[in-house]
Backbone bond lengths (Angstrom), bond angles and torsions (degrees), N, CA, C in turn:
res aa  C-N    CA-C-N  psi(-1)  N-CA   C-N-CA  omega(-1)  CA-C   N-CA-C  phi
1 M - - - 1.445 - - 1.522 108.62 -
2 Y 1.304 117.59 138.62 1.458 123.70 176.90 1.517 105.75 -129.17
3 M 1.338 114.89 69.58 1.454 121.07 -170.49 1.521 112.37 -115.44
4 I 1.348 116.58 -53.12 1.461 121.31 -174.12 1.528 109.13 -134.23
5 Q 1.329 115.11 129.58 1.455 120.12 171.48 1.525 107.43 -100.03
6 F 1.336 116.03 135.21 1.456 121.28 179.53 1.518 109.80 -108.06
7 G 1.323 115.13 130.25 1.453 121.54 173.59 1.516 108.31 -114.17
8 A 1.322 116.51 170.59 1.466 120.06 178.16 1.517 109.92 -147.26
9 Q 1.316 114.71 140.51 1.452 122.78 172.00 1.517 105.24 -131.95
10 C 1.325 116.14 122.00 1.457 120.52 -172.18 1.523 111.30 -118.14
11 G 1.322 115.73 140.67 1.451 122.62 -177.17 1.508 115.50 -83.98
12 S 1.331 117.62 1.64 1.461 122.66 175.72 1.517 108.64 -168.82
13 S 1.325 115.45 164.23 1.468 118.53 177.62 1.526 110.53 -66.29
14 Q 1.334 118.05 -32.67 1.463 120.95 177.06 1.524 110.98 -64.64
15 A 1.335 116.49 -40.61 1.474 120.38 177.38 1.523 109.60 -63.54
16 G 1.321 116.70 -41.11 1.461 121.11 178.14 1.514 112.03 -61.54
17 K 1.314 116.69 -43.75 1.470 120.76 179.01 1.519 111.31 -65.87
18 A 1.326 116.83 -37.77 1.472 120.46 -178.44 1.521 111.84 -66.59
19 I 1.326 116.51 -33.84 1.467 120.25 -172.18 1.519 113.52 -101.23
20 A 1.321 118.69 -17.98 1.471 122.89 -170.40 1.522 113.54 -54.59
21 H 1.318 118.02 -46.19 1.468 120.72 -176.77 1.528 111.58 -63.19
22 Y 1.332 116.28 -38.74 1.463 120.97 179.84 1.526 110.32 -70.64
23 H 1.321 116.60 -40.56 1.463 122.87 178.54 1.533 110.33 -59.52
24 V 1.324 116.33 -48.53 1.468 120.71 -179.93 1.529 110.67 -64.74
25 L 1.316 117.77 -43.80 1.467 121.01 -179.73 1.527 110.51 -61.65
26 L 1.322 118.05 -43.40 1.467 120.70 178.65 1.526 111.03 -59.62
27 N 1.326 117.42 -43.45 1.462 119.79 178.68 1.522 111.91 -67.45
28 R 1.306 118.07 -36.76 1.474 120.02 177.79 1.521 111.26 -64.34
29 I 1.310 116.95 -31.77 1.466 121.25 -179.96 1.526 111.41 -81.56
30 F 1.323 117.64 -48.93 1.463 122.25 -167.77 1.523 115.57 -101.44
31 Y 1.332 118.26 -9.06 1.459 118.49 -172.76 1.522 111.54 -132.56
32 Q 1.316 115.47 63.37 1.455 121.47 173.42 1.517 106.82 -91.77
33 K 1.320 115.87 102.98 1.468 121.88 -171.76 1.529 112.00 -60.40
34 Q 1.318 114.86 139.36 1.463 122.67 175.84 1.520 108.19 -148.31
35 D 1.303 117.37 174.51 1.465 121.45 -174.40 1.522 114.11 -66.87
36 S 1.317 116.71 -37.58 1.458 119.28 -178.75 1.520 109.51 -141.31
37 S 1.307 115.77 164.60 1.459 121.87 -177.78 1.520 111.10 -88.83
38 D 1.313 116.35 139.87 1.462 122.14 172.11 1.527 110.92 -84.58
39 Y 1.328 116.49 -4.82 1.459 120.43 -168.89 1.527 114.79 -114.64
40 F 1.341 116.92 -30.70 1.462 120.09 -171.20 1.523 111.66 -126.16
41 K 1.319 114.85 147.83 1.468 120.43 -177.53 1.527 111.26 -71.12
42 T 1.328 117.88 -51.72 1.469 120.15 -179.11 1.521 113.14 -123.45
43 L 1.329 117.68 -21.54 1.463 120.11 178.25 1.526 110.15 -66.32
44 L 1.312 116.16 146.88 1.464 120.31 176.12 1.528 110.38 -75.42
45 F 1.336 116.25 -48.80 1.462 123.40 -178.77 1.524 107.41 -173.46
46 L 1.320 117.13 179.39 1.458 123.64 172.87 1.525 107.58 -101.14
47 S 1.317 116.98 164.28 1.457 120.13 -178.82 1.525 110.43 -140.43
48 I 1.324 116.21 135.17 1.464 122.49 174.40 1.521 107.03 -124.12
49 V 1.335 116.15 125.30 1.462 121.17 178.71 1.527 108.25 -106.34
50 L 1.329 115.60 119.16 1.460 121.95 176.25 1.524 107.29 -80.23
51 R 1.328 117.72 116.28 1.472 122.12 177.91 1.526 106.40 -108.76
52 V 1.326 114.68 103.68 1.459 121.29 -169.49 1.527 109.94 -105.57
53 S 1.319 116.30 112.01 1.463 120.55 -179.34 1.518 111.01 -67.28
54 G 1.334 114.29 148.80 1.457 120.73 179.40 1.509 110.55 -153.84
55 K 1.325 115.62 -168.26 1.461 122.97 -174.94 1.537 112.77 -57.94
56 H 1.313 117.95 -38.78 1.459 121.25 -174.75 1.521 114.29 -92.79
57 R 1.324 116.87 -20.27 1.465 119.61 179.53 1.520 109.95 -149.38
58 D 1.325 113.78 125.55 1.463 121.14 175.88 1.524 106.67 -110.56
59 F 1.324 116.42 120.55 1.463 120.22 -178.53 1.528 112.45 -76.07
60 G 1.333 117.21 -9.62 1.454 121.44 169.54 1.513 116.61 71.75
61 S 1.309 117.23 18.68 1.460 119.07 179.53 1.528 109.09 -155.67
62 E 1.328 114.37 179.38 1.462 120.17 177.74 1.513 109.18 -146.33
63 G 1.333 115.18 138.31 1.450 120.20 174.41 1.516 113.74 97.38
64 A 1.326 114.22 -167.42 1.467 122.27 -175.98 1.523 110.35 -76.40
65 E 1.355 115.31 134.67 1.457 119.91 178.57 1.526 110.17 -160.78
66 F 1.312 116.04 162.77 1.468 123.91 174.46 1.534 113.41 61.12
67 L 1.305 116.42 52.32 1.473 121.20 173.31 1.524 107.99 -71.61
68 Q 1.332 116.11 124.16 1.463 119.71 -178.27 1.522 110.84 -158.86
69 K 1.323 114.43 164.58 1.462 120.70 174.27 1.521 107.76 -87.68
70 S 1.300 116.23 137.07 1.455 121.46 177.29 1.523 110.02 -64.03
71 D 1.323 116.58 141.10 1.464 121.04 177.25 1.522 111.75 -72.39
72 S 1.331 116.33 -31.26 1.468 119.43 -171.45 1.531 114.77 -100.50
73 R 1.332 117.75 -18.81 1.468 120.24 -177.66 1.521 110.17 -136.84
74 N 1.319 116.87 161.14 1.458 121.69 177.88 1.535 108.48 -83.55
75 V 1.339 114.48 73.18 1.464 123.48 -173.86 1.527 108.19 -142.36
76 Y 1.316 116.86 140.40 1.462 121.00 169.21 1.508 108.09 -101.14
77 T 1.332 115.27 137.45 1.456 120.82 -174.44 1.523 110.55 -131.53
78 I 1.323 115.08 155.34 1.463 121.81 177.12 1.521 107.50 -145.81
79 D 1.326 116.22 148.29 1.462 121.59 176.70 1.521 109.42 -95.09
80 F 1.328 115.39 145.06 1.464 122.50 171.95 1.518 106.14 -120.88
81 A 1.350 116.38 100.11 1.459 122.45 -177.95 1.531 110.17 -81.53
82 I 1.336 114.97 130.77 1.465 121.52 -177.52 1.529 108.52 -123.12
83 P 1.344 118.20 110.88 1.462 120.72 178.32 1.537 111.82 -67.99
84 E 1.318 114.72 157.48 1.462 120.91 -177.69 1.524 112.40 -55.69
85 E 1.322 117.78 -41.90 1.470 120.36 -176.56 1.528 112.92 -66.68
86 R 1.329 117.70 -15.85 1.469 120.92 179.27 1.524 112.98 -81.63
87 W 1.341 118.42 -19.59 1.464 119.55 179.71 1.529 113.33 -114.58
88 Q 1.322 118.02 -22.86 1.465 120.04 -178.75 1.524 111.17 -69.68
89 N 1.330 115.03 134.55 1.472 122.20 175.00 1.523 113.37 56.09
90 K 1.324 117.30 35.75 1.466 121.41 178.81 1.526 109.94 -106.16
91 T 1.317 116.23 148.24 1.462 121.12 174.68 1.519 108.90 -75.99
92 D 1.310 115.82 166.01 1.464 120.32 176.42 1.525 110.20 -56.74
93 T 1.305 117.64 -45.76 1.464 121.38 -178.39 1.526 110.97 -61.73
94 Q 1.336 117.15 -44.15 1.463 120.58 -179.71 1.529 111.28 -63.67
95 L 1.330 116.59 -45.96 1.464 120.19 -177.33 1.526 111.59 -70.69
96 R 1.315 115.76 -40.59 1.469 119.64 179.84 1.531 109.98 -63.91
97 T 1.320 117.91 -42.16 1.465 122.00 178.80 1.521 110.77 -63.77
98 Y 1.329 116.94 -43.60 1.461 121.00 179.11 1.535 110.88 -62.64
99 I 1.321 116.58 -46.90 1.468 120.32 179.71 1.526 110.40 -62.32
100 A 1.332 116.99 -43.06 1.465 120.69 -179.69 1.527 111.08 -60.81
101 E 1.328 117.66 -42.31 1.467 120.60 178.87 1.528 110.67 -62.43
102 G 1.331 116.47 -42.82 1.463 120.30 179.10 1.518 112.45 -66.47
103 V 1.327 116.75 -40.82 1.464 121.07 178.48 1.530 110.04 -63.72
104 R 1.322 117.20 -40.26 1.473 120.82 177.76 1.533 110.98 -60.94
105 T 1.317 116.75 -44.47 1.467 120.83 178.98 1.528 110.30 -62.12
106 C 1.331 116.27 -46.35 1.477 120.61 178.96 1.528 110.85 -60.58
107 Y 1.335 115.94 -44.64 1.466 120.33 179.79 1.528 110.60 -59.41
108 Q 1.325 116.98 -45.44 1.467 120.11 -178.50 1.525 110.96 -61.16
109 M 1.326 117.00 -41.69 1.461 120.75 179.84 1.534 110.86 -67.14
110 L 1.320 117.00 -43.18 1.465 120.84 177.15 1.522 111.04 -63.27
111 K 1.328 115.95 -44.22 1.470 120.02 -178.83 1.529 110.84 -62.38
112 E 1.327 116.46 -44.46 1.470 119.21 178.16 1.521 110.73 -57.50
113 K 1.324 116.95 -42.30 1.467 120.76 -179.59 1.526 111.20 -63.34
114 V 1.328 117.17 -50.24 1.470 119.10 -176.31 1.526 111.74 -72.13
115 M 1.320 118.08 -23.84 1.472 120.44 173.67 1.525 109.94 -66.73
116 T 1.325 117.28 -40.43 1.465 119.54 179.02 1.527 111.58 -66.30
117 L 1.328 116.83 -22.57 1.470 122.00 178.44 1.527 112.16 -90.95
118 D 1.341 116.30 1.65 1.467 122.37 -177.70 1.533 111.66 56.20
119 E 1.333 116.02 43.70 1.462 122.14 -178.37 1.529 113.44 -96.79
120 V 1.329 117.21 -16.36 1.465 120.47 -173.55 1.529 110.23 -84.14
121 I 1.314 115.87 127.84 1.474 121.42 179.90 1.517 110.57 -74.34
122 D 1.356 116.51 -48.42 1.464 121.69 -176.15 1.529 107.54 -145.83
123 E 1.326 116.92 101.50 1.457 121.86 -176.20 1.532 112.06 -60.45
124 D 1.326 117.60 -40.45 1.467 120.24 -180.00 1.527 111.41 -62.36
125 K 1.324 117.45 -43.28 1.466 121.19 177.98 1.523 110.48 -64.37
126 L 1.319 116.98 -43.57 1.463 121.48 178.67 1.523 110.31 -57.43
127 D 1.337 116.86 -50.82 1.465 121.09 -179.64 1.527 111.90 -64.90
128 H 1.323 117.00 -43.24 1.461 121.08 -179.64 1.529 110.74 -61.19
129 D 1.317 116.58 -47.77 1.460 120.11 -178.31 1.526 111.67 -68.26
130 F 1.330 117.04 -35.12 1.464 119.60 175.62 1.527 109.97 -62.81
131 E 1.324 116.85 -46.86 1.468 120.23 -179.34 1.533 111.20 -63.18
132 Y 1.317 116.71 -39.56 1.464 120.87 176.44 1.533 109.73 -61.21
133 G 1.303 117.24 -44.07 1.460 121.46 177.94 1.517 112.23 -62.31
134 M 1.319 116.87 -39.78 1.471 119.78 178.77 1.528 111.38 -68.09
135 E 1.327 117.28 -35.58 1.469 119.85 174.65 1.527 109.85 -61.68
136 Q 1.331 116.19 -42.29 1.461 119.92 178.12 1.528 110.03 -63.01
137 F 1.328 117.22 -44.18 1.462 120.84 -179.77 1.530 111.03 -58.34
138 M 1.317 116.69 -39.25 1.468 120.11 -177.23 1.522 113.20 -77.01
139 T 1.333 118.17 -17.52 1.470 119.20 -174.04 1.526 115.23 -117.64
140 L 1.320 118.39 -26.01 1.471 119.41 -177.98 1.526 110.37 -70.19
141 P 1.323 116.53 146.02 1.472 118.21 176.10 1.521 110.15 -68.55
142 L 1.328 115.50 151.82 1.463 119.59 176.61 1.520 108.59 -68.66
143 L 1.307 115.02 145.68 1.452 121.14 -177.88 1.523 110.28 -79.63
144 E 1.309 115.30 145.89 1.457 119.56 174.45 1.513 108.09 -77.75
145 L 1.320 116.06 124.86 1.464 120.73 179.64 1.526 109.10 -111.87
146 K 1.296 115.31 135.83 1.459 119.49 175.91 1.524 108.31 -76.54
147 D 1.330 115.96 145.38 1.467 119.40 177.03 1.516 109.87 -58.45
148 R 1.301 114.93 140.43 1.464 119.62 -177.89 1.499 110.25 -93.10
């Protein structure tokens, strides 16, 4: 799938560690690079940036915000702000469910935007593949990441 690229900006190393496995798994599911998109006429892909508050930086909000077109690439992007209390001391199931709900909201907002621009090739395929990816996100084991 070459649908959504996930980025992350974390307010502390603890926030980075808490979110890293989910961030990598989302990209492995939704961002398998290829020459062209199966989903969009001219857009390269969609982008969701996880902004995870932590000890050193609090992003001061929660949820989907700042939907915009990238200045440097033909991509629409949105931020998903995650407050510290949403990731601290949470189980895998709790955090995965929270992230999935936020990703769904971001996807819906991005999809609505690109639909108004007549960028979607096949809405049913886009929705079907997104739902398949979310099922994978909810069931696949987290990947082992080496310390950076």
